[in-house]
N, C-alpha and C positions, 0 to 999 in steps of 0.2 A: 580509606574508609574513616580513619580517626581524625579529629580536629579537636585540639586542646584537651587532650586526653580522653575525649569522650566519643562513643560511636555516634555517627551522624544518624543513624536510624534507630538506634535504641536496642538493636538486635545482635546476637553473638555471631551469627552467621548470615549467608545470603543463599542458602539452599533453595528457598522458594524461587527467589529471583533468578537463579541460575537454571533451574528446571524449567521455568516458563520461557526463558531466553532460548534455551536448547530446542524446545519444541517449536517455536516460531521461526528460529533458524532453519530448522530441518523442513518444516512445511513451506515456507516462503522460498528456500533455497531449492526444495526439489521442483516447484512449478517454474522459477526463474531459470535453472538450467535446462529443464525440460524444454522450454520455450526454443532453445537453440538445439537441443539434441534430437527432438521429435522430427523435424523435416529430414534428418538424415537417417531415420529408421524406415522411411518408405522411398519408393522408386522415385527418380527424378522426374519432375513435372507432374507429380500426383495431385497437387493442390493448384487450381487454377486462381484467377483473379476474383477474389471474393469481395463481398459487400453486403453484409449482414445488418443486424440491430442488436443494440445491446439488451441484455436480459431477457432474451428470446431464444429459442431453438430454431436456427435457420437452416442448418446443413446435416441434420440427422441422416436424412434418407433423400432418394431421388425426388420424392413428392413434398419435401419440405418447402418452406417459404422462399428460400434463396433460390431454389432451382426452377421455379415455375412462374408461368404468366397465365393469369386467367383468360377466357375467351372474350369477357366483355372490355378487357383493357384497362379496367378502372382499379381493380384491386390486384396489384401486381407486386412480385418478388423481385429479386435482382436478375431473373432471367438468365441463368448461367449459361445458356447455349450461345449467347453473344459475347461471353467473357472467358473462353476457353474450356467450356464444357462443364457438366454437372459435377457436383463434389458431394460426397457422402461420407463423413467422418465415421460412421458405423461400420463402414467396409474395411477401415484401416486395422491394422494389427493392434492388439489390445491397449498397449501403452500409448501409441499415437493417436487411437480414438480417444482415450481419456484426456489427453492434453488438448487436442482439437476440439473436443466437446466441452471441455472447460473454457477454452477460448471462445466458442461459439455462444455459450450461455453469458459470458461475462463481458465480451468485447463487439464492437461493431464490425472488426475483421475487415475494414476498408483497405483495399489493395494499395491505394495511393498513399496509405498511411503506415503501411507495415513494410517490413524487411522481407527479403527472400533468401532462403538458404537451400543449397541443393536443387535449385530450381523449383522450390516449393515455398509458398507465402507462409510465413510464420504464424503460429497458433493466434497470437495477439499482436495489436499495433505497437508502434515504437513508444507511445506514451504509457502502454501498460508495462512494456519492459521496465521503463524507467521507474514506474510505481512499485513494481515487484523488487527491483533492485534497492530502491531507497528503503522500503519496508524490511528486506534482508539486511541492510546496513544498520538499520534502527535497532533490529533485534540483537545484531552484534555488539552494537554500542551498549544496549542493556544488559549484556552479559558481562561487559566489563566494568560498568559504572552505575547501572540501575540499583535504586535502593526503595525498599518499602518504607515510606515514611508516612503512613496512615492515609493521607490524603492523595489523590491522584495528582493534584497541582504540585505538590512537594515532591512526590515521586520522580514526576517527568523533571523538575528542575535539579534532581540529583545527577542528571546526566550532563548538565551545563558545565562549562569550564569553571573552575574555582574562581577565576578573577571576576565573574559577574556576581559572585555571592553578596559582596558587600553592598552593591546597588540593590539587589534584590531584597534581602532580608532587613537590612538596616533601615532602608528607605520604605519597606513595607510594599513592595511591587511584586508579590508572588503571581498574583492572578494577571497582572499586566504582563509579566515575563512569559507566560504561557500563551496568552492570547495573541501576543506579538509574534511569538514563533509560529502559531497557527495561521496568522494572517499572511506571514512571509512565505509559509510553505503552500497555502491554498490559492491566495489571490493571483500569482503568476500564472497557474495552470487555468484557473478560471478566465482570465483575460485572454489567453492565448486561445482556449478553446471557445469562449463566447463571441470575441471579436470576429472571428471567421464565419461564425453563423449569421452575421449580419452582412446582407448583400451590399450595403452602402460603403463599407470599408474596402470591399474587394481584397480581402486579406486571407491568404492561405498559410498556415503554419508549415514548417518544414520539419524534416526529422529531428535535427539538432534541438530545436525549439521543444518539440514534444518530449524528447527525452530529458532536457535540462529542466523542463518544467514539472515532469513527472517524478523525478528523483526526490526533490524536497517534499512534495506531498506525501510520497511513500514513507519517507523517513519519519515525518510527523506521525503518520497512522502507525508505523511500526512502534515508535515509543510509546504512543498513547494506548495501544493495545497492551503492551508490555506492562506499562504502569497500571492500566485499569485492572489488570488480572493479578498484579502482584500487591497492589495496595489493600491491606486488610487490617482493620482495626484490631481483630481478635488475636492477632500476635502480640500485641501490646496489651493483653487482658483488658482492652476497651478502656485504657487509662492513658489519654494523650500526654500526661506528664513524664510518661516513659520514653517519648519520642524526641530525640535530641536532633536539632537542626544546625546547620552551619552557623558560626558565629554567635553560638550560644542562644539562638532564637528558640521559643518554644511555642507548641500549639496551644490554642485556646479555643473554647466552644464556638467563638464567631469565625475563626478561621476554618474550623472544620465544617460549619454551616454554609460558608462561602464556597467551600471546595466541592461540596456535594452536588 
């Protein structure tokens, strides 16, 4: 935490950073490990081949969208009768219902994009497993290295290896360093998911690519959330001169406006 005899964030301790990281580690870790545990808390073959929609409730009950097909054949759900039978997560034990309900709301839950454990499709797809693993890893990294440096930009950079500091701070590339990190984390996942949506390319991502592109995205989101919650000017009495950055760099009003 010290460099040139000065605190890199101007504070005496990291109580706030640690508290936030522990909360995020706990929440993301609970869901991440639950994705693997929940399929084993219900009987084998309790979850058939699902195919829902993100940000919708598709499998809460037997009459939910994923289980039905309308008479006119125009407005259809997944019609589970053709894919191993109907599925209702509300009928599972409370723990499994919570995890599968969470997956139902947040994930497409497409069978061909998901792993199966204990004969049951997992609550979320492989990409979401990667995203949560990345988020979990990001929260752990924040617990070890993250510092409140007033701005979100400088707080995120606090987790970077120190070998990059000279290029970032002496050459004035703070914003570029964070935007580049964001691009490297988001673009691969966007391309992997976007190209397969275009029929012309005839491309279908595999489990490895979904996992490999989901992890860096989740890592960036985990660090961004940690930094966003931790970065608070009030802990410096709203005085940027009390923020000590690597290599003797100091915050100025223009830097603060740029990072807001």
